[in-house]
PAZANU-681296 format. One record per residue (C-alpha): residue number from 0; x, y, z. Coordinates in steps of 0.001 Angstrom, whole numbers, plus 500000, padded with zeros to 6 digits. Each point is the difference from the previous one (the first is absolute). Layout:
<site nr="NUM" x="X" y="Y" z="Z"/>
...
END
This chain:
<site nr="0" x="500000" y="500000" z="500000"/>
<site nr="1" x="501148" y="503515" z="499279"/>
<site nr="2" x="498813" y="502971" z="502100"/>
<site nr="3" x="499267" y="503228" z="498157"/>
<site nr="4" x="498547" y="503509" z="500708"/>
<site nr="5" x="497541" y="501787" z="497618"/>
<site nr="6" x="500714" y="503726" z="499891"/>
<site nr="7" x="497699" y="502026" z="497747"/>
<site nr="8" x="499673" y="497211" z="497485"/>
<site nr="9" x="503755" y="499205" z="499796"/>
<site nr="10" x="501147" y="496675" z="501448"/>
<site nr="11" x="503224" y="500288" z="501998"/>
<site nr="12" x="501705" y="496923" z="501445"/>
<site nr="13" x="501645" y="500430" z="503389"/>
<site nr="14" x="503774" y="500489" z="499767"/>
<site nr="15" x="500448" y="497189" z="502489"/>
<site nr="16" x="497972" y="497556" z="497890"/>
<site nr="17" x="501096" y="497936" z="497052"/>
<site nr="18" x="498409" y="500072" z="496582"/>
<site nr="19" x="499985" y="497580" z="497077"/>
<site nr="20" x="503291" y="498124" z="499829"/>
<site nr="21" x="500732" y="500944" z="503603"/>
<site nr="22" x="501521" y="503302" z="498818"/>
<site nr="23" x="499591" y="503056" z="502216"/>
<site nr="24" x="498400" y="503116" z="498512"/>
<site nr="25" x="502635" y="502682" z="499898"/>
<site nr="26" x="499747" y="503269" z="501907"/>
<site nr="27" x="500033" y="501809" z="496656"/>
<site nr="28" x="496886" y="498121" z="498883"/>
<site nr="29" x="498209" y="500910" z="503202"/>
<site nr="30" x="500885" y="503664" z="499587"/>
<site nr="31" x="498820" y="499930" z="496413"/>
<site nr="32" x="496638" y="498559" z="501094"/>
<site nr="33" x="499609" y="502720" z="502618"/>
<site nr="34" x="500764" y="502668" z="497415"/>
<site nr="35" x="497313" y="498540" z="497738"/>
<site nr="36" x="497576" y="500029" z="502895"/>
<site nr="37" x="500767" y="503659" z="500818"/>
<site nr="38" x="499715" y="500935" z="496335"/>
<site nr="39" x="496614" y="498292" z="499903"/>
<site nr="40" x="498895" y="501919" z="503078"/>
<site nr="41" x="500908" y="503350" z="498453"/>
<site nr="42" x="498432" y="499319" z="496640"/>
<site nr="43" x="497432" y="502480" z="498683"/>
<site nr="44" x="496478" y="498573" z="499924"/>
<site nr="45" x="496441" y="501163" z="499274"/>
<site nr="46" x="498266" y="501124" z="503180"/>
<site nr="47" x="496491" y="499694" z="501473"/>
<site nr="48" x="498304" y="501009" z="503250"/>
<site nr="49" x="497469" y="498038" z="502026"/>
<site nr="50" x="498252" y="501961" z="502737"/>
<site nr="51" x="498125" y="499086" z="503157"/>
<site nr="52" x="496237" y="500480" z="500099"/>
<site nr="53" x="500226" y="503495" z="501544"/>
<site nr="54" x="500557" y="501525" z="496564"/>
<site nr="55" x="496730" y="498571" z="498662"/>
<site nr="56" x="499401" y="500115" z="496243"/>
<site nr="57" x="501713" y="503305" z="499222"/>
<site nr="58" x="501177" y="500385" z="496424"/>
<site nr="59" x="503352" y="501681" z="500537"/>
<site nr="60" x="502779" y="500357" z="502580"/>
<site nr="61" x="503416" y="501647" z="500077"/>
<site nr="62" x="503099" y="497837" z="500464"/>
<site nr="63" x="503487" y="501232" z="500947"/>
<site nr="64" x="502881" y="497648" z="499136"/>
<site nr="65" x="503519" y="500551" z="501343"/>
<site nr="66" x="503158" y="498109" z="498976"/>
<site nr="67" x="503715" y="500863" z="500181"/>
<site nr="68" x="499213" y="503538" z="501116"/>
<site nr="69" x="497654" y="500743" z="497119"/>
<site nr="70" x="496269" y="500555" z="500384"/>
<site nr="71" x="497067" y="499821" z="497608"/>
<site nr="72" x="496303" y="500753" z="500547"/>
<site nr="73" x="497588" y="498079" z="497793"/>
<site nr="74" x="496202" y="499781" z="499674"/>
<site nr="75" x="498646" y="496442" z="500305"/>
<site nr="76" x="496525" y="499012" z="498785"/>
<site nr="77" x="497780" y="497228" z="501296"/>
<site nr="78" x="499657" y="497057" z="497598"/>
<site nr="79" x="499014" y="497591" z="502761"/>
<site nr="80" x="503510" y="500609" z="501229"/>
<site nr="81" x="501773" y="503374" z="499807"/>
<site nr="82" x="502344" y="500303" z="497026"/>
<site nr="83" x="501998" y="502970" z="498693"/>
<site nr="84" x="498324" y="502166" z="497398"/>
<site nr="85" x="503414" y="500173" z="498306"/>
<site nr="86" x="499932" y="496363" z="498919"/>
<site nr="87" x="503736" y="499873" z="499146"/>
<site nr="88" x="500962" y="500755" z="503605"/>
<site nr="89" x="502445" y="497530" z="501562"/>
<site nr="90" x="501397" y="500115" z="503527"/>
<site nr="91" x="503151" y="498834" z="501733"/>
<site nr="92" x="499122" y="497095" z="502276"/>
<site nr="93" x="501730" y="501752" z="502912"/>
<site nr="94" x="497771" y="503106" z="499688"/>
<site nr="95" x="497992" y="501364" z="502913"/>
<site nr="96" x="496406" y="501129" z="499525"/>
<site nr="97" x="497366" y="502267" z="501571"/>
<site nr="98" x="496607" y="501083" z="498692"/>
<site nr="99" x="497218" y="502529" z="500468"/>
<site nr="100" x="496382" y="500693" z="499165"/>
<site nr="101" x="498920" y="502186" z="498324"/>
<site nr="102" x="502773" y="500025" z="497413"/>
<site nr="103" x="502563" y="502768" z="500402"/>
<site nr="104" x="502879" y="500829" z="497649"/>
<site nr="105" x="501693" y="501956" z="502786"/>
<site nr="106" x="501783" y="499045" z="503205"/>
<site nr="107" x="498532" y="502962" z="501902"/>
<site nr="108" x="496574" y="501627" z="499633"/>
<site nr="109" x="498577" y="503268" z="501351"/>
<site nr="110" x="496384" y="499317" z="501039"/>
<site nr="111" x="497163" y="502201" z="501244"/>
<site nr="112" x="496865" y="499002" z="501943"/>
<site nr="113" x="497476" y="498534" z="499530"/>
<site nr="114" x="502241" y="496956" z="499522"/>
<site nr="115" x="499137" y="496647" z="498468"/>
<site nr="116" x="501320" y="496633" z="501106"/>
<site nr="117" x="503653" y="499103" z="499301"/>
<site nr="118" x="501523" y="496521" z="500217"/>
<site nr="119" x="503641" y="499019" z="500351"/>
<site nr="120" x="501149" y="496543" z="498835"/>
<site nr="121" x="503044" y="498049" z="501190"/>
<site nr="122" x="501488" y="496633" z="499074"/>
<site nr="123" x="499137" y="496951" z="502104"/>
<site nr="124" x="501341" y="497361" z="497637"/>
<site nr="125" x="501339" y="499221" z="496526"/>
<site nr="126" x="500527" y="497071" z="497682"/>
<site nr="127" x="502364" y="499612" z="497064"/>
<site nr="128" x="499156" y="497956" z="496942"/>
<site nr="129" x="499372" y="501020" z="496429"/>
<site nr="130" x="498799" y="503246" z="501599"/>
<site nr="131" x="500955" y="501897" z="503137"/>
<site nr="132" x="496848" y="500024" z="502139"/>
<site nr="133" x="499664" y="502337" z="502990"/>
<site nr="134" x="497274" y="499560" z="502605"/>
<site nr="135" x="499006" y="503396" z="501411"/>
<site nr="136" x="497987" y="500899" z="503084"/>
<site nr="137" x="498182" y="503336" z="499973"/>
<site nr="138" x="499120" y="502148" z="502997"/>
<site nr="139" x="498085" y="503273" z="500186"/>
<site nr="140" x="502012" y="502976" z="501217"/>
<site nr="141" x="496825" y="501970" z="500840"/>
<site nr="142" x="497643" y="500062" z="502979"/>
<site nr="143" x="496342" y="499979" z="498984"/>
<site nr="144" x="497347" y="501891" z="501975"/>
<site nr="145" x="496557" y="499029" z="498686"/>
<site nr="146" x="496695" y="501736" z="500749"/>
<site nr="147" x="496563" y="498502" z="499367"/>
<site nr="148" x="497085" y="502431" z="500437"/>
<site nr="149" x="496238" y="499554" z="500142"/>
<site nr="150" x="496943" y="502106" z="500809"/>
<site nr="151" x="496257" y="499564" z="500455"/>
<site nr="152" x="499333" y="502130" z="496925"/>
<site nr="153" x="500183" y="497857" z="496856"/>
<site nr="154" x="500580" y="503122" z="497889"/>
<site nr="155" x="503030" y="501405" z="501853"/>
<site nr="156" x="502944" y="500843" z="497724"/>
<site nr="157" x="503576" y="499849" z="501332"/>
<site nr="158" x="501760" y="502922" z="498342"/>
<site nr="159" x="503445" y="499803" z="501604"/>
<site nr="160" x="502052" y="498632" z="502901"/>
<site nr="161" x="502857" y="501874" z="501646"/>
<site nr="162" x="502477" y="498514" z="502477"/>
<site nr="163" x="502351" y="502133" z="502102"/>
<site nr="164" x="502540" y="499230" z="502729"/>
<site nr="165" x="503594" y="500494" z="501097"/>
<site nr="166" x="501142" y="496727" z="498419"/>
<site nr="167" x="498174" y="500566" z="496709"/>
<site nr="168" x="502818" y="500628" z="497511"/>
<site nr="169" x="499266" y="501762" z="496712"/>
<site nr="170" x="503310" y="499713" z="498137"/>
<site nr="171" x="502890" y="497557" z="500009"/>
<site nr="172" x="502628" y="498365" z="497868"/>
<site nr="173" x="499632" y="496282" z="499491"/>
<site nr="174" x="502522" y="497353" z="498899"/>
<site nr="175" x="497769" y="497359" z="498337"/>
<site nr="176" x="502661" y="497306" z="499577"/>
<site nr="177" x="501055" y="500271" z="503627"/>
<site nr="178" x="496568" y="500671" z="501487"/>
<site nr="179" x="501132" y="503039" z="502000"/>
<site nr="180" x="498500" y="503441" z="500613"/>
<site nr="181" x="502419" y="502929" z="500380"/>
<site nr="182" x="499922" y="503787" z="500278"/>
<site nr="183" x="496364" y="500345" z="501095"/>
<site nr="184" x="498303" y="503403" z="500392"/>
<site nr="185" x="496596" y="501646" z="500306"/>
<site nr="186" x="499153" y="498424" z="503374"/>
<site nr="187" x="496644" y="501074" z="501411"/>
<site nr="188" x="498544" y="501261" z="496744"/>
<site nr="189" x="496631" y="498512" z="498965"/>
<site nr="190" x="499652" y="497292" z="497370"/>
<site nr="191" x="496772" y="500151" z="497993"/>
<site nr="192" x="498139" y="497269" z="498094"/>
<site nr="193" x="497319" y="501205" z="497561"/>
<site nr="194" x="497234" y="497394" z="499947"/>
<site nr="195" x="496700" y="501302" z="498543"/>
<site nr="196" x="498318" y="496635" z="500547"/>
<site nr="197" x="496937" y="498671" z="501760"/>
<site nr="198" x="500869" y="499701" z="503684"/>
<site nr="199" x="498216" y="496672" z="500494"/>
<site nr="200" x="501291" y="498213" z="496908"/>
<site nr="201" x="502415" y="497730" z="501882"/>
<site nr="202" x="503181" y="501652" z="498771"/>
<site nr="203" x="503155" y="500102" z="502125"/>
<site nr="204" x="501916" y="503280" z="500224"/>
<site nr="205" x="503727" y="499411" z="500294"/>
<site nr="206" x="502862" y="502193" z="501129"/>
<site nr="207" x="503443" y="498488" z="499315"/>
<site nr="208" x="502367" y="501551" z="502528"/>
<site nr="209" x="503729" y="499928" z="500575"/>
<site nr="210" x="500664" y="497703" z="502998"/>
<site nr="211" x="500709" y="501441" z="503443"/>
<site nr="212" x="501103" y="498281" z="503228"/>
<site nr="213" x="497824" y="501839" z="502524"/>
<site nr="214" x="496266" y="500350" z="500665"/>
<site nr="215" x="498569" y="503266" z="498723"/>
<site nr="216" x="496932" y="502245" z="500165"/>
<site nr="217" x="498134" y="500668" z="496760"/>
<site nr="218" x="496960" y="502025" z="498955"/>
<site nr="219" x="497729" y="498728" z="497211"/>
<site nr="220" x="497628" y="502433" z="498301"/>
<site nr="221" x="497259" y="498727" z="497697"/>
<site nr="222" x="497942" y="502221" z="497708"/>
<site nr="223" x="496631" y="498257" z="499655"/>
<site nr="224" x="497251" y="501550" z="497863"/>
<site nr="225" x="501411" y="503490" z="500606"/>
<site nr="226" x="500477" y="499594" z="503754"/>
<site nr="227" x="503242" y="499541" z="501951"/>
<site nr="228" x="500412" y="497087" z="502432"/>
<site nr="229" x="503054" y="499640" z="502264"/>
<site nr="230" x="501569" y="497003" z="501751"/>
<site nr="231" x="503066" y="500014" z="502274"/>
<site nr="232" x="501852" y="496877" z="501125"/>
<site nr="233" x="503421" y="498534" z="500791"/>
<site nr="234" x="501573" y="497622" z="497508"/>
<site nr="235" x="502347" y="497194" z="501063"/>
<site nr="236" x="503559" y="499902" z="498594"/>
<site nr="237" x="499741" y="499807" z="496222"/>
<site nr="238" x="502281" y="497155" z="498936"/>
<site nr="239" x="500821" y="499133" z="496402"/>
<site nr="240" x="497518" y="497484" z="498619"/>
<site nr="241" x="497381" y="500673" z="502692"/>
<site nr="242" x="496374" y="501089" z="499674"/>
<site nr="243" x="497991" y="501953" z="502566"/>
<site nr="244" x="496267" y="499998" z="499200"/>
<site nr="245" x="497427" y="502306" z="501590"/>
<site nr="246" x="496271" y="499595" z="499338"/>
<site nr="247" x="498072" y="503215" z="500617"/>
<site nr="248" x="496358" y="501083" z="500055"/>
<site nr="249" x="498903" y="503477" z="498935"/>
<site nr="250" x="497584" y="501444" z="502554"/>
<site nr="251" x="498102" y="503243" z="500300"/>
<site nr="252" x="501846" y="502793" z="501789"/>
<site nr="253" x="503103" y="499771" z="497817"/>
<site nr="254" x="501465" y="496926" z="501689"/>
<site nr="255" x="501642" y="496830" z="498749"/>
<site nr="256" x="499354" y="497185" z="502475"/>
<site nr="257" x="502401" y="497003" z="500073"/>
<site nr="258" x="498213" y="496664" z="499597"/>
<site nr="259" x="503012" y="497661" z="499934"/>
<site nr="260" x="503724" y="499921" z="499162"/>
<site nr="261" x="502890" y="497569" z="499732"/>
<site nr="262" x="503662" y="499672" z="498997"/>
<site nr="263" x="501495" y="497436" z="497623"/>
<site nr="264" x="503791" y="500029" z="500181"/>
<site nr="265" x="500396" y="497828" z="496905"/>
<site nr="266" x="497260" y="501133" z="497622"/>
<site nr="267" x="499262" y="498460" z="496663"/>
<site nr="268" x="501130" y="502296" z="497204"/>
<site nr="269" x="497368" y="501174" z="497501"/>
<site nr="270" x="501907" y="501033" z="496900"/>
<site nr="271" x="497707" y="499259" z="497070"/>
<site nr="272" x="498245" y="503177" z="498940"/>
<site nr="273" x="496399" y="499679" z="498836"/>
<site nr="274" x="499404" y="501628" z="496610"/>
<site nr="275" x="497206" y="502439" z="500881"/>
<site nr="276" x="498169" y="502218" z="497513"/>
<site nr="277" x="500763" y="503730" z="499703"/>
<site nr="278" x="496386" y="500915" z="499307"/>
<site nr="279" x="497114" y="497752" z="501015"/>
<site nr="280" x="497588" y="498844" z="497295"/>
<site nr="281" x="496795" y="497966" z="499955"/>
<site nr="282" x="501051" y="496354" z="499722"/>
<site nr="283" x="503113" y="500356" z="502180"/>
<site nr="284" x="500274" y="497687" z="502991"/>
<site nr="285" x="500103" y="500701" z="503733"/>
<site nr="286" x="502275" y="497800" z="502133"/>
<site nr="287" x="499714" y="498978" z="503663"/>
<site nr="288" x="502829" y="502412" z="500842"/>
<site nr="289" x="498102" y="502966" z="498533"/>
<site nr="290" x="502093" y="500280" z="496825"/>
<site nr="291" x="498441" y="500455" z="496546"/>
<site nr="292" x="501488" y="497911" z="497169"/>
<site nr="293" x="499249" y="499502" z="496321"/>
<site nr="294" x="500021" y="496194" z="500048"/>
<site nr="295" x="498196" y="497594" z="502290"/>
<site nr="296" x="502270" y="498070" z="502376"/>
<site nr="297" x="499742" y="497772" z="503079"/>
<site nr="298" x="499472" y="503055" z="502248"/>
<site nr="299" x="497068" y="501383" z="497986"/>
<site nr="300" x="496742" y="500508" z="501910"/>
<site nr="301" x="497974" y="502404" z="497843"/>
<site nr="302" x="499729" y="501732" z="496618"/>
<site nr="303" x="499621" y="503761" z="499512"/>
<site nr="304" x="496688" y="501066" z="498463"/>
<site nr="305" x="499971" y="503705" z="500950"/>
<site nr="306" x="502950" y="502397" z="500352"/>
<site nr="307" x="501216" y="503564" z="499559"/>
<site nr="308" x="503484" y="498740" z="499136"/>
<site nr="309" x="501192" y="499868" z="503587"/>
<site nr="310" x="497191" y="498888" z="502325"/>
<site nr="311" x="496720" y="498224" z="499450"/>
<site nr="312" x="498069" y="496773" z="500516"/>
<site nr="313" x="500680" y="496346" z="499251"/>
<site nr="314" x="497783" y="496923" z="500234"/>
<site nr="315" x="501227" y="496688" z="501391"/>
<site nr="316" x="500956" y="497380" z="497428"/>
<site nr="317" x="497828" y="497414" z="501757"/>
<site nr="318" x="497403" y="499625" z="502744"/>
<site nr="319" x="500920" y="499609" z="503638"/>
<site nr="320" x="499673" y="496301" z="500875"/>
<site nr="321" x="496702" y="499166" z="501712"/>
<site nr="322" x="496904" y="502066" z="500763"/>
<site nr="323" x="499497" y="502713" z="502619"/>
<site nr="324" x="497364" y="502075" z="501750"/>
<site nr="325" x="499781" y="503785" z="500005"/>
<site nr="326" x="500668" y="499959" z="503777"/>
<site nr="327" x="498106" y="500487" z="503227"/>
<site nr="328" x="496372" y="501032" z="499460"/>
<site nr="329" x="500522" y="503330" z="501785"/>
<site nr="330" x="503253" y="500941" z="498263"/>
<site nr="331" x="499455" y="502955" z="497700"/>
<site nr="332" x="501954" y="502680" z="498171"/>
<site nr="333" x="497153" y="502412" z="500701"/>
<site nr="334" x="499165" y="500212" z="496285"/>
<site nr="335" x="496677" y="498452" z="498950"/>
<site nr="336" x="499513" y="500159" z="496224"/>
<site nr="337" x="496689" y="500294" z="498222"/>
<site nr="338" x="499345" y="497832" z="496954"/>
<site nr="339" x="500670" y="501429" z="496569"/>
<site nr="340" x="496565" y="501570" z="499510"/>
<site nr="341" x="498930" y="499920" z="503627"/>
<site nr="342" x="497231" y="497493" z="499232"/>
<site nr="343" x="501218" y="496674" z="498644"/>
<site nr="344" x="502184" y="497885" z="502280"/>
<site nr="345" x="501387" y="497662" z="497357"/>
<site nr="346" x="500850" y="499996" z="496317"/>
<site nr="347" x="502361" y="498869" z="497234"/>
<site nr="348" x="502730" y="502286" z="498661"/>
<site nr="349" x="499646" y="500997" z="496318"/>
<site nr="350" x="497836" y="496995" z="499106"/>
<site nr="351" x="497926" y="500871" z="496952"/>
<site nr="352" x="497857" y="496884" z="500376"/>
<site nr="353" x="498813" y="500942" z="503507"/>
<site nr="354" x="496753" y="501713" z="500829"/>
<site nr="355" x="500468" y="503768" z="500225"/>
<site nr="356" x="499346" y="499984" z="503741"/>
<site nr="357" x="502773" y="497437" z="500523"/>
<site nr="358" x="502608" y="501633" z="497807"/>
<site nr="359" x="502871" y="501965" z="501599"/>
<site nr="360" x="501795" y="502208" z="497513"/>
<site nr="361" x="503666" y="500441" z="500917"/>
<site nr="362" x="502968" y="501647" z="498298"/>
<site nr="363" x="503161" y="501098" z="501839"/>
<site nr="364" x="499702" y="503603" z="498788"/>
<site nr="365" x="496298" y="500419" z="500845"/>
<site nr="366" x="499362" y="502325" z="502972"/>
<site nr="367" x="498149" y="498400" z="502898"/>
<site nr="368" x="499028" y="501776" z="503243"/>
<site nr="369" x="502428" y="499213" z="502834"/>
<site nr="370" x="497177" y="498753" z="502194"/>
<site nr="371" x="499224" y="497178" z="497555"/>
<site nr="372" x="501744" y="496625" z="499848"/>
<site nr="373" x="501449" y="500790" z="496557"/>
<site nr="374" x="501221" y="503424" z="501141"/>
<site nr="375" x="502795" y="499042" z="502427"/>
<site nr="376" x="503278" y="498544" z="498685"/>
<site nr="377" x="502036" y="500462" z="503170"/>
<site nr="378" x="500124" y="496501" z="501431"/>
<site nr="379" x="503358" y="500818" z="501614"/>
<site nr="380" x="498344" y="502632" z="502209"/>
<site nr="381" x="497113" y="497727" z="500986"/>
<site nr="382" x="502439" y="497147" z="500734"/>
<site nr="383" x="502109" y="502254" z="502254"/>
<site nr="384" x="496923" y="501009" z="502023"/>
<site nr="385" x="498780" y="496410" z="500312"/>
<site nr="386" x="503446" y="498829" z="501135"/>
<site nr="387" x="500124" y="502572" z="502796"/>
<site nr="388" x="496634" y="498836" z="501317"/>
<site nr="389" x="500215" y="496228" z="499635"/>
<site nr="390" x="503731" y="499316" z="499718"/>
<site nr="391" x="501393" y="496860" z="498383"/>
<site nr="392" x="499287" y="497336" z="502624"/>
<site nr="393" x="496840" y="498481" z="498486"/>
<site nr="394" x="501515" y="497348" z="497696"/>
<site nr="395" x="496748" y="499497" z="498081"/>
<site nr="396" x="499769" y="503724" z="499213"/>
<site nr="397" x="501266" y="501492" z="496759"/>
<site nr="398" x="502002" y="502464" z="502132"/>
<site nr="399" x="502223" y="497189" z="501325"/>
<site nr="400" x="501616" y="499786" z="496564"/>
<site nr="401" x="500989" y="503670" z="499781"/>
<site nr="402" x="502808" y="499829" z="502559"/>
<site nr="403" x="501594" y="497133" z="498058"/>
<site nr="404" x="500004" y="501782" z="496633"/>
<site nr="405" x="501824" y="503331" z="500104"/>
<site nr="406" x="498294" y="502849" z="498166"/>
<site nr="407" x="496782" y="498061" z="499480"/>
<site nr="408" x="496408" y="501026" z="500678"/>
<site nr="409" x="496422" y="498799" z="499526"/>
<site nr="410" x="498491" y="501599" z="496853"/>
<site nr="411" x="496664" y="501817" z="499991"/>
<site nr="412" x="497116" y="498879" z="497832"/>
<site nr="413" x="500866" y="502792" z="497543"/>
<site nr="414" x="503582" y="498740" z="499680"/>
<site nr="415" x="498861" y="496427" z="499408"/>
<site nr="416" x="497463" y="501253" z="497439"/>
<site nr="417" x="502797" y="501866" z="498213"/>
<site nr="418" x="502090" y="496814" z="499801"/>
<site nr="419" x="496949" y="498101" z="498718"/>
<site nr="420" x="499612" y="502644" z="497273"/>
<site nr="421" x="503725" y="499940" z="499082"/>
<site nr="422" x="499950" y="496228" z="499558"/>
<site nr="423" x="497175" y="500063" z="497446"/>
<site nr="424" x="500749" y="499934" z="496231"/>
<site nr="425" x="498354" y="503408" z="499479"/>
<site nr="426" x="502581" y="501664" z="502296"/>
<site nr="427" x="502867" y="499182" z="497598"/>
<site nr="428" x="502525" y="499291" z="502779"/>
<site nr="429" x="502273" y="497033" z="500734"/>
<site nr="430" x="499188" y="499739" z="503707"/>
<site nr="431" x="498282" y="496626" z="499517"/>
<site nr="432" x="503303" y="498627" z="498609"/>
<site nr="433" x="502089" y="501234" z="502933"/>
<site nr="434" x="498057" y="498589" z="502950"/>
<site nr="435" x="498332" y="496745" z="500928"/>
<site nr="436" x="496264" y="500005" z="499145"/>
<site nr="437" x="497563" y="501422" z="502570"/>
<site nr="438" x="497050" y="497653" z="500313"/>
<site nr="439" x="497555" y="499750" z="502883"/>
<site nr="440" x="498869" y="502368" z="502758"/>
<site nr="441" x="502512" y="502528" z="501382"/>
<site nr="442" x="500265" y="502169" z="503089"/>
<site nr="443" x="500141" y="503795" z="499901"/>
<site nr="444" x="500532" y="502622" z="502696"/>
<site nr="445" x="496754" y="501797" z="499064"/>
<site nr="446" x="497212" y="499757" z="502602"/>
<site nr="447" x="496294" y="500091" z="499138"/>
<site nr="448" x="498739" y="500149" z="503620"/>
<site nr="449" x="501252" y="499628" z="503572"/>
<site nr="450" x="500051" y="496206" z="499644"/>
<site nr="451" x="500338" y="499423" z="496232"/>
<site nr="452" x="502472" y="500680" z="497200"/>
<site nr="453" x="500158" y="499984" z="496207"/>
<site nr="454" x="501439" y="496974" z="498185"/>
<site nr="455" x="500424" y="499340" z="496310"/>
<site nr="456" x="499813" y="496871" z="497875"/>
<site nr="457" x="502815" y="500575" z="497526"/>
<site nr="458" x="499138" y="497582" z="497199"/>
<site nr="459" x="496742" y="501761" z="499036"/>
<site nr="460" x="500447" y="503258" z="501940"/>
<site nr="461" x="497111" y="499459" z="502410"/>
<site nr="462" x="499936" y="502502" z="502898"/>
<site nr="463" x="498360" y="498885" z="503276"/>
<site nr="464" x="499522" y="502397" z="502907"/>
<site nr="465" x="498796" y="497890" z="502929"/>
<site nr="466" x="502910" y="497701" z="500901"/>
<site nr="467" x="500316" y="499462" z="503768"/>
<site nr="468" x="503221" y="501493" z="501393"/>
<site nr="469" x="500413" y="497210" z="502536"/>
<site nr="470" x="498807" y="496895" z="498162"/>
<site nr="471" x="500471" y="500395" z="496248"/>
<site nr="472" x="503221" y="498302" z="498827"/>
<site nr="473" x="501224" y="501312" z="496630"/>
<site nr="474" x="503159" y="500032" z="497910"/>
<site nr="475" x="502562" y="502772" z="500317"/>
<site nr="476" x="502114" y="501674" z="497304"/>
<site nr="477" x="502312" y="502575" z="501560"/>
<site nr="478" x="500857" y="503382" z="498518"/>
<site nr="479" x="503323" y="501749" z="500631"/>
<site nr="480" x="501194" y="503567" z="500174"/>
<site nr="481" x="503535" y="500822" z="498886"/>
END
């Protein structure tokens, strides 16, 4: 038997062992093998980067390669594994590597608040074969402070958020391939986020801050529907890669009331930007996170059917599962609506085959008195009032769903009638293509008496005014504000 060692694919017999013919391998042969091995190690090879899951599915990162005192910065794109955009790039097998996201062509950046997230990547392993493969671990160099706001008013608009405090830094230089912040300035000056979004749409509002080692006092100011609300609190030390979340409730009197908060010292990074639309159009889609997009995706909850280009209404893609009651028999918004003509309690919308007395003529642009069931299209207002009185605890009530679906509300009879109209061939719209069919009897937030409400059968457009608030169990199709 002959003992041998395998070094980087080259077989070297021990100098103390004998080979074929019982002849010792000379020292010169051993040295030559080692030189071949070292030459193999230093050979230029194509390079690729595999990253840990913290980087997600981002398309592009920056990679800095250093060898023999020389340095090169290269963009790498994601092809399942990160590869250089300059496909002819080869790298010395002894090179060192670091990376960053987003891509930067510079070693040092001058940044101004509000900041976005920044990740620094460092090598945790490599393998050498036909290609030189680096395994990189990424870590955020920012501390995230996240605010989630709600109010009892479904129509509240969050116009802006401002955060101020001694540790809030406005300007700094950043070394992306080292993950270090230097030369900071502008401490104590406010950082402003312009939102202009529905307050209750479920959106998070994020401030990415430069880390600090000590607890600090901050002041948050929220402009909501033209009114200023203020909240003061102490933040824990803001470590790199951490997230501090504060959930706040807007209350009358200009106050923001904390509902809950927590700290995650190793947060999951959220790097993939959603492609939102610049100007909202009918047929765009509303997501669970309150964003409006052009194409339907797994987060889609509703489709826009009315908008001014920025805000408007959307209808849920599908019904809420199950059937629900209006609520407790005494729960009321305080608005009791007369029938369309004040005489007939029931009828069919735009049905030319019906008797005249049973026919309800409806078009979205027709003026109806506000005291009639076709005259009120503000289901968001009625829902807000009903929520304050009954709350969300009755699981069989339609109101129990509202707290689970941000930005949603129960439509009025007029709003459901408008959707019925828009889904008919004579309306010349595509709404019927964008949502699941509405068939059967549906709830509305319109009341016909102290103990009854209006419902609508959506296949034929039959309006019924005497459903029992407490006992009638109907389908529910939510509407959304955005």
